[in-house]
Structures are given as C-alpha cells and as structure tokens.
BALOBA-1460 file (C-alpha; in Angstrom, 3 decimals):
// residues 176
<rec num="1" residu="m" x="-36.983" y="-15.805" z="5.778"/>
<rec num="2" residu="v" x="-38.334" y="-19.108" z="5.183"/>
<rec num="3" residu="q" x="-40.996" y="-18.382" z="7.879"/>
<rec num="4" residu="s" x="-41.660" y="-15.013" z="5.748"/>
<rec num="5" residu="l" x="-42.287" y="-17.093" z="2.674"/>
<rec num="6" residu="r" x="-44.342" y="-19.833" z="4.115"/>
<rec num="7" residu="e" x="-46.605" y="-16.975" z="5.548"/>
<rec num="8" residu="l" x="-47.106" y="-15.856" z="1.975"/>
<rec num="9" residu="k" x="-48.312" y="-19.309" z="1.171"/>
<rec num="10" residu="k" x="-44.855" y="-20.274" z="-0.442"/>
<rec num="11" residu="n" x="-43.325" y="-23.497" z="-0.116"/>
<rec num="12" residu="a" x="-39.826" y="-22.968" z="1.000"/>
<rec num="13" residu="c" x="-36.670" y="-25.029" z="2.232"/>
<rec num="14" residu="l" x="-33.362" y="-23.959" z="3.703"/>
<rec num="15" residu="r" x="-30.116" y="-25.501" z="3.581"/>
<rec num="16" residu="v" x="-26.994" y="-24.287" z="5.406"/>
<rec num="17" residu="h" x="-23.880" y="-25.568" z="4.534"/>
<rec num="18" residu="p" x="-22.191" y="-27.201" z="6.127"/>
<rec num="19" residu="e" x="-25.548" y="-28.757" z="7.597"/>
<rec num="20" residu="a" x="-25.927" y="-30.345" z="10.644"/>
<rec num="21" residu="d" x="-28.253" y="-33.084" z="9.559"/>
<rec num="22" residu="n" x="-25.888" y="-35.392" z="8.041"/>
<rec num="23" residu="w" x="-22.423" y="-36.904" z="8.556"/>
<rec num="24" residu="f" x="-20.757" y="-35.154" z="5.839"/>
<rec num="25" residu="g" x="-21.698" y="-31.730" z="7.066"/>
<rec num="26" residu="q" x="-20.910" y="-32.573" z="10.630"/>
<rec num="27" residu="q" x="-17.338" y="-33.524" z="9.472"/>
<rec num="28" residu="a" x="-16.960" y="-30.425" z="7.400"/>
<rec num="29" residu="r" x="-17.996" y="-28.240" z="10.612"/>
<rec num="30" residu="r" x="-15.577" y="-30.248" z="12.638"/>
<rec num="31" residu="y" x="-12.795" y="-29.810" z="10.538"/>
<rec num="32" residu="l" x="-13.278" y="-26.013" z="10.338"/>
<rec num="33" residu="c" x="-12.711" y="-25.952" z="13.893"/>
<rec num="34" residu="f" x="-8.864" y="-26.960" z="13.446"/>
<rec num="35" residu="e" x="-6.040" y="-25.007" z="11.767"/>
<rec num="36" residu="g" x="-3.690" y="-26.267" z="9.130"/>
<rec num="37" residu="t" x="-3.603" y="-27.379" z="5.341"/>
<rec num="38" residu="s" x="-4.853" y="-30.856" z="6.187"/>
<rec num="39" residu="a" x="-7.908" y="-29.427" z="8.067"/>
<rec num="40" residu="h" x="-8.640" y="-27.017" z="5.381"/>
<rec num="41" residu="f" x="-8.446" y="-29.887" z="2.673"/>
<rec num="42" residu="a" x="-10.524" y="-31.997" z="4.902"/>
<rec num="43" residu="s" x="-13.076" y="-29.478" z="5.488"/>
<rec num="44" residu="a" x="-13.457" y="-28.462" z="1.627"/>
<rec num="45" residu="l" x="-13.670" y="-32.095" z="0.653"/>
<rec num="46" residu="f" x="-16.632" y="-33.035" z="3.034"/>
<rec num="47" residu="y" x="-18.214" y="-29.470" z="2.584"/>
<rec num="48" residu="l" x="-18.352" y="-30.490" z="-1.042"/>
<rec num="49" residu="v" x="-20.069" y="-33.872" z="-0.387"/>
<rec num="50" residu="d" x="-22.421" y="-32.214" z="1.895"/>
<rec num="51" residu="v" x="-23.565" y="-29.570" z="-0.822"/>
<rec num="52" residu="v" x="-23.756" y="-32.323" z="-3.691"/>
<rec num="53" residu="r" x="-26.199" y="-34.323" z="-0.993"/>
<rec num="54" residu="s" x="-28.372" y="-31.447" z="-0.754"/>
<rec num="55" residu="i" x="-28.439" y="-30.956" z="-4.518"/>
<rec num="56" residu="l" x="-29.218" y="-34.644" z="-4.959"/>
<rec num="57" residu="l" x="-31.944" y="-34.551" z="-2.200"/>
<rec num="58" residu="y" x="-33.471" y="-31.123" z="-2.622"/>
<rec num="59" residu="s" x="-33.016" y="-29.509" z="-5.934"/>
<rec num="60" residu="w" x="-35.623" y="-31.764" z="-7.795"/>
<rec num="61" residu="r" x="-38.356" y="-31.054" z="-5.006"/>
<rec num="62" residu="k" x="-41.410" y="-28.988" z="-6.316"/>
<rec num="63" residu="m" x="-40.983" y="-26.088" z="-4.080"/>
<rec num="64" residu="d" x="-41.229" y="-22.484" z="-4.485"/>
<rec num="65" residu="f" x="-37.976" y="-21.738" z="-3.073"/>
<rec num="66" residu="i" x="-34.999" y="-23.509" z="-1.977"/>
<rec num="67" residu="i" x="-32.590" y="-21.645" z="-0.233"/>
<rec num="68" residu="f" x="-29.080" y="-22.763" z="-0.154"/>
<rec num="69" residu="v" x="-26.609" y="-20.878" z="2.221"/>
<rec num="70" residu="r" x="-22.954" y="-20.521" z="1.150"/>
<rec num="71" residu="y" x="-23.645" y="-23.250" z="-1.862"/>
<rec num="72" residu="l" x="-21.512" y="-21.870" z="-4.656"/>
<rec num="73" residu="m" x="-19.954" y="-19.032" z="-2.748"/>
<rec num="74" residu="g" x="-18.139" y="-21.938" z="-0.655"/>
<rec num="75" residu="t" x="-15.642" y="-21.926" z="-3.152"/>
<rec num="76" residu="a" x="-14.297" y="-18.428" z="-1.847"/>
<rec num="77" residu="y" x="-12.764" y="-20.480" z="1.075"/>
<rec num="78" residu="l" x="-10.313" y="-22.149" z="-1.504"/>
<rec num="79" residu="p" x="-6.796" y="-20.694" z="-2.178"/>
<rec num="80" residu="s" x="-6.588" y="-18.234" z="-5.054"/>
<rec num="81" residu="p" x="-7.021" y="-18.972" z="-8.120"/>
<rec num="82" residu="i" x="-8.508" y="-22.392" z="-7.375"/>
<rec num="83" residu="d" x="-11.527" y="-20.238" z="-5.922"/>
<rec num="84" residu="t" x="-12.316" y="-18.871" z="-9.419"/>
<rec num="85" residu="i" x="-11.786" y="-22.126" z="-11.208"/>
<rec num="86" residu="a" x="-13.860" y="-24.117" z="-8.884"/>
<rec num="87" residu="y" x="-16.596" y="-21.512" z="-8.760"/>
<rec num="88" residu="n" x="-16.808" y="-21.591" z="-12.601"/>
<rec num="89" residu="f" x="-16.480" y="-25.296" z="-12.698"/>
<rec num="90" residu="f" x="-19.369" y="-25.958" z="-10.305"/>
<rec num="91" residu="t" x="-21.907" y="-23.292" z="-11.982"/>
<rec num="92" residu="s" x="-21.546" y="-24.884" z="-15.110"/>
<rec num="93" residu="m" x="-22.883" y="-28.342" z="-13.363"/>
<rec num="94" residu="v" x="-25.052" y="-27.503" z="-10.344"/>
<rec num="95" residu="p" x="-28.734" y="-26.023" z="-10.595"/>
<rec num="96" residu="k" x="-28.622" y="-22.104" z="-10.485"/>
<rec num="97" residu="s" x="-31.333" y="-19.898" z="-9.668"/>
<rec num="98" residu="s" x="-32.729" y="-16.454" z="-11.137"/>
<rec num="99" residu="h" x="-32.628" y="-15.418" z="-7.698"/>
<rec num="100" residu="m" x="-29.071" y="-15.500" z="-6.087"/>
<rec num="101" residu="f" x="-28.336" y="-13.151" z="-3.333"/>
<rec num="102" residu="f" x="-25.046" y="-12.495" z="-1.731"/>
<rec num="103" residu="l" x="-25.738" y="-11.341" z="1.852"/>
<rec num="104" residu="d" x="-22.792" y="-8.870" z="2.358"/>
<rec num="105" residu="v" x="-21.722" y="-8.188" z="5.812"/>
<rec num="106" residu="n" x="-18.596" y="-6.005" z="6.797"/>
<rec num="107" residu="p" x="-15.871" y="-8.198" z="8.677"/>
<rec num="108" residu="e" x="-16.487" y="-6.282" z="11.824"/>
<rec num="109" residu="e" x="-20.083" y="-7.076" z="11.934"/>
<rec num="110" residu="a" x="-19.656" y="-10.721" z="11.126"/>
<rec num="111" residu="a" x="-17.213" y="-10.980" z="13.721"/>
<rec num="112" residu="s" x="-19.378" y="-9.694" z="16.134"/>
<rec num="113" residu="r" x="-22.499" y="-11.843" z="15.199"/>
<rec num="114" residu="i" x="-19.922" y="-15.095" z="15.196"/>
<rec num="115" residu="a" x="-18.825" y="-14.055" z="18.856"/>
<rec num="116" residu="k" x="-22.334" y="-13.665" z="20.080"/>
<rec num="117" residu="n" x="-23.725" y="-16.913" z="18.657"/>
<rec num="118" residu="r" x="-21.051" y="-19.385" z="19.064"/>
<rec num="119" residu="t" x="-18.605" y="-20.639" z="21.652"/>
<rec num="120" residu="q" x="-15.835" y="-21.639" z="19.420"/>
<rec num="121" residu="t" x="-14.893" y="-19.883" z="16.070"/>
<rec num="122" residu="e" x="-13.849" y="-21.543" z="12.883"/>
<rec num="123" residu="m" x="-10.555" y="-21.210" z="10.836"/>
<rec num="124" residu="f" x="-11.994" y="-18.591" z="8.723"/>
<rec num="125" residu="e" x="-13.604" y="-16.396" z="11.104"/>
<rec num="126" residu="s" x="-10.750" y="-14.428" z="12.460"/>
<rec num="127" residu="p" x="-11.167" y="-10.702" z="11.442"/>
<rec num="128" residu="n" x="-8.432" y="-10.861" z="8.702"/>
<rec num="129" residu="s" x="-9.937" y="-14.041" z="7.149"/>
<rec num="130" residu="l" x="-13.291" y="-12.613" z="7.251"/>
<rec num="131" residu="r" x="-11.873" y="-9.734" z="5.370"/>
<rec num="132" residu="k" x="-10.258" y="-11.964" z="2.690"/>
<rec num="133" residu="i" x="-13.235" y="-14.377" z="2.181"/>
<rec num="134" residu="r" x="-15.756" y="-11.459" z="1.803"/>
<rec num="135" residu="a" x="-13.204" y="-9.743" z="-1.014"/>
<rec num="136" residu="k" x="-12.834" y="-13.099" z="-2.658"/>
<rec num="137" residu="a" x="-16.729" y="-13.740" z="-2.599"/>
<rec num="138" residu="l" x="-17.495" y="-10.469" z="-3.957"/>
<rec num="139" residu="a" x="-15.251" y="-10.804" z="-6.686"/>
<rec num="140" residu="l" x="-17.149" y="-14.144" z="-7.524"/>
<rec num="141" residu="t" x="-20.407" y="-12.443" z="-7.680"/>
<rec num="142" residu="r" x="-19.292" y="-10.985" z="-11.156"/>
<rec num="143" residu="f" x="-19.731" y="-14.259" z="-12.887"/>
<rec num="144" residu="d" x="-23.328" y="-14.638" z="-12.579"/>
<rec num="145" residu="k" x="-26.491" y="-12.397" z="-11.538"/>
<rec num="146" residu="w" x="-26.105" y="-12.090" z="-7.957"/>
<rec num="147" residu="t" x="-28.135" y="-9.273" z="-6.055"/>
<rec num="148" residu="i" x="-25.900" y="-8.166" z="-3.626"/>
<rec num="149" residu="i" x="-27.759" y="-7.011" z="-0.171"/>
<rec num="150" residu="d" x="-26.248" y="-4.859" z="2.528"/>
<rec num="151" residu="s" x="-26.933" y="-7.194" z="5.518"/>
<rec num="152" residu="n" x="-25.234" y="-5.010" z="8.287"/>
<rec num="153" residu="k" x="-28.663" y="-4.144" z="8.919"/>
<rec num="154" residu="s" x="-31.015" y="-5.958" z="11.269"/>
<rec num="155" residu="i" x="-32.494" y="-9.371" z="10.271"/>
<rec num="156" residu="s" x="-35.983" y="-7.919" z="9.354"/>
<rec num="157" residu="e" x="-34.534" y="-5.424" z="7.174"/>
<rec num="158" residu="t" x="-32.465" y="-7.838" z="5.424"/>
<rec num="159" residu="a" x="-35.247" y="-10.065" z="4.993"/>
<rec num="160" residu="s" x="-37.395" y="-7.052" z="3.706"/>
<rec num="161" residu="n" x="-34.931" y="-6.200" z="1.143"/>
<rec num="162" residu="i" x="-34.756" y="-9.981" z="0.063"/>
<rec num="163" residu="n" x="-38.668" y="-10.096" z="-0.069"/>
<rec num="164" residu="s" x="-38.749" y="-6.983" z="-2.084"/>
<rec num="165" residu="s" x="-36.117" y="-8.108" z="-4.795"/>
<rec num="166" residu="l" x="-37.773" y="-11.675" z="-4.971"/>
<rec num="167" residu="f" x="-41.673" y="-10.192" z="-5.300"/>
<rec num="168" residu="n" x="-40.926" y="-7.102" z="-7.567"/>
<rec num="169" residu="e" x="-39.096" y="-9.413" z="-10.160"/>
<rec num="170" residu="e" x="-41.932" y="-11.832" z="-9.990"/>
<rec num="171" residu="d" x="-44.667" y="-9.082" z="-10.208"/>
<rec num="172" residu="i" x="-42.897" y="-7.877" z="-13.643"/>
<rec num="173" residu="l" x="-42.513" y="-11.366" z="-15.093"/>
<rec num="174" residu="q" x="-46.122" y="-11.887" z="-14.438"/>
<rec num="175" residu="k" x="-47.154" y="-8.822" z="-16.147"/>
<rec num="176" residu="l" x="-45.156" y="-9.701" z="-19.484"/>
C-alpha cells in the first residue's frame, strides 16, 4: 500500500501497532504471546504507550498519508464494555482521518494467514478469539465514518479497493 502511494508521488508512512521499532511495541508483542489477565493488561498498557508514541512522533509530520494499523481498533481487544468506552474516549483525543478503513477478514482466513506467516500465535489469534474481536471491531465502526473493505481477497485486490476509495473521494472534493 505504501509503495503504491509512493509510486503515485504521495508521501506515506506506515505504523503497525504494536510496532517493532521501539521498546514499548516490543513489550506489547512479547506479552501478547502469553495467556492470562496479567499478560492481557500488560500487552494493553504497552500497546497504548506504543500508539501514543507513534502519534507524538508521526502525526505532526507533513505527509500525504500516515497509515496506522490497529490504532483505534486496538480497543476491540479490551473486555466489554471497556472496549466501547475506551474507543469513544480515545477518538475524542487522538487525530483521526477522513479516510478510516476497516480491513475485514473472516476468522478462518485470518487464522490461515497467521499460520502461514508466523511461528508463534498470540493470545487473541485462536479462531474463537478472532471471531470475537472481529465482531467487536465491526461494532466499533458504527461510531465513525469507517470504510469497510472486504480483505478476504488478494493483497492487490484489497489495495485496489483502498486506492479507489481514497482517490475517488479526493477527485470529488477537488471538483467542489
């Protein structure tokens, strides 16, 4: 996605939370590989600090696109109803975009991709957990103008759908 934007002469940055380029993101990822309430709490706390760090370091930069992966949807990993409360709290405080995409993948496809790309699964990556988190995240999309993209398709098809949504909206706004 970032490469596609750069080919279109757009300045883009990608941040995937938890991010591996800092201690907080590394700790969040580490705790995600454990089970239990303490690990869940620790992963959430380090995740939060990792996201805040990204906001402080990247949101002020002059870029055409800053892509934050998980970002606000990370709140879906919290227990209910804290997930909804946290989502609404954070959306009132953090930068948001007019382009917010939820890449929707069914739990079976997500589990298959995880199995192909990793040697260790995280606490939220069992098929049952993937189902629950997906449902919670989809429910959170009702609070803002999220564009839901069917991402069960290939990477190129998904990227094409995102690009279409981004650039069609930009073209319309430029004509006004």
